[in-house]
N, C-alpha and C positions, 0 to 999 in steps of 0.2 A: 503494500499500499504505500502509495506517495502521499505526502502531507506538505502543503503549501499555502502560504498566505498572500492575500490580495485583497484591497479594497478593505482592510481592517477586519478581514473575516478569514477564518482558517478553514481549509477546505482539505477534504480526504479523497483521493483518487484511488478506486480499486483497480485491480490488475486488467480487468476487461476495459475499463475506462482509459487506463494508461495505454493499451494496445491500440484502441481506436485513436486516441490523440497521436500517438507515434505514426500509424497509418496514414492519418489526415495530413500530417506534418511532410512525409515522404511525397504524398500526392500532389500538394501543394508546391513543394519545392522541386520542381523539374519532373515529376512523375516517376513512375517505375517501369512501364510498359509501351513508353513512347518518348520520342525526342521532347526536351524542354525548350524554352526560348532561348537560353545562352547557346544551345548547340544549333538551334534553328539560325540564328544571325550571326555565328561565329565564321569568320572568313568571307562574310559576305561582302563584294566589292562595293565601294562606296557609291560608284556611278550607277549601281542597280536598285539602290533603296528607293528611289522615286519613280522606277519605270512600271507603267501600268501595262503589262501584255495585253495583246489583242483580245477584245472583247470581256475585258475583266475590268470591273468598277474600281479597283483600288491597287494601291502599291504596297510594297512591304512597310515604307514608312507609315502609311496610313493604318496598317494593320498593327504594327507596334504601337502607334500613338492611341488607337482604339482600345487596344489592351491596358495600356496605361489608365486611360481615362475610366473604363468600366471598372477595373480592379480598385483605383482610388475610389470611385463611388461606393462600390461594396464595402470597402474598408470604412469610409466615413459613415455610412448609413449604419454599419455594425456598432460604431462608438460614438456617436453624435446625434442625438434625439432631435437636434435641430437642423441637421443637414438637410439641405435641398438638392436633389440630383439635377444635373443638366438636363435641358429638353432634348427628347428624344426626337428624331435621331440626329439632328443637327449638332448638339451638344456632345455627342459621342464620337464623332468621326471628323477628322481635320479636313478641310478644303483642299490644302496644298498636298500635291502628289509627293513631294520630297522635304526633307528637313531643310530649314533656313540654312543651317550650318552643321559643322561637327559637333558643337556644344549642345545643339539642341537634340540631336540624335543620342549623344552621351547622356545628358539629362534625363531624358525618356527611359532609356534603358536603366539607368541608377534608380529612378523613382519607381519602376516596376518591381525591381528588386528589394529595395527599402520597404514598400509598401506590403509587398507579399510577406516580408520578415515581420513586419507590425502586425499584419493579420494571423501570421503563424504564432505569434506571442499571444495575441487573444485565444487563438484555439487552444493554447496550453494552459491559460490562466482563467478562462471563463466557463461557467456552466454553459456547455455545448446545445443543452435542450431548453434553456429559458428563452421565452420571446424577447426580441429586441425591442426595447421601448420606442414608440413612435412608428414602427412598423404593422403589419396585419398578419402575424403569426410567423415571420420569419425566426430563424434561429442562427447562432453562429454555425452550428452543424450544417444548415442549409446553405448558408453563405459560403463556407468553406467548399461544399461540392459545388456550388455555382462557379466559384472562381476557378476551380481546377476544372471544370468541365468548359468553361468559357475560354480560358487560356487554350488548353488542349485543342479546342475546334480551330482557334485563330493560329496557332502555332502550324498546325496541319496546314492551312492556307498558305502560311508563308513558305513552308516546303514546297508545296504545289508551284508556287510563283518561282522560287529558285529553279525547280526543274524546267519550267516552261522557258526559262532565260537561260539553261544550261549551266547554273551555277550551283548546282548541289552534287554531292559525292555519289 
């Protein structure tokens, strides 16, 4: 049994709960049965970040930014009852096909990693099944699954774009 202290409250986590938290942490941090974002963008030539292959509505940059914005939104929703989500869909997708500069790309990738770590810390320290204040029944458990599912979906799209551009191993 794991015993820990958060928000001036003592918590006890049984072995099954520890196992679930451990598996969620693995799932959130790059997955176990598929490629994660870090691998999907590793070695990507800078000149391909903003390319929209024929008949596709987005570039790798737009997918990375969408992952960042959506994940940030789910994190903020999970911890801040006053959080207001961006408008859908325009607030979740960048209009620009490519990043303004290298710093924009790096900042986006860094925020994705940092927000994911912060959400992983929530998974480890909060009651997974307690409803999130301000929501309509969502829990940290549900948000963890949604982040993992959403990120995996769009990471797969990044790999498809790279394959279409002959830039994948």
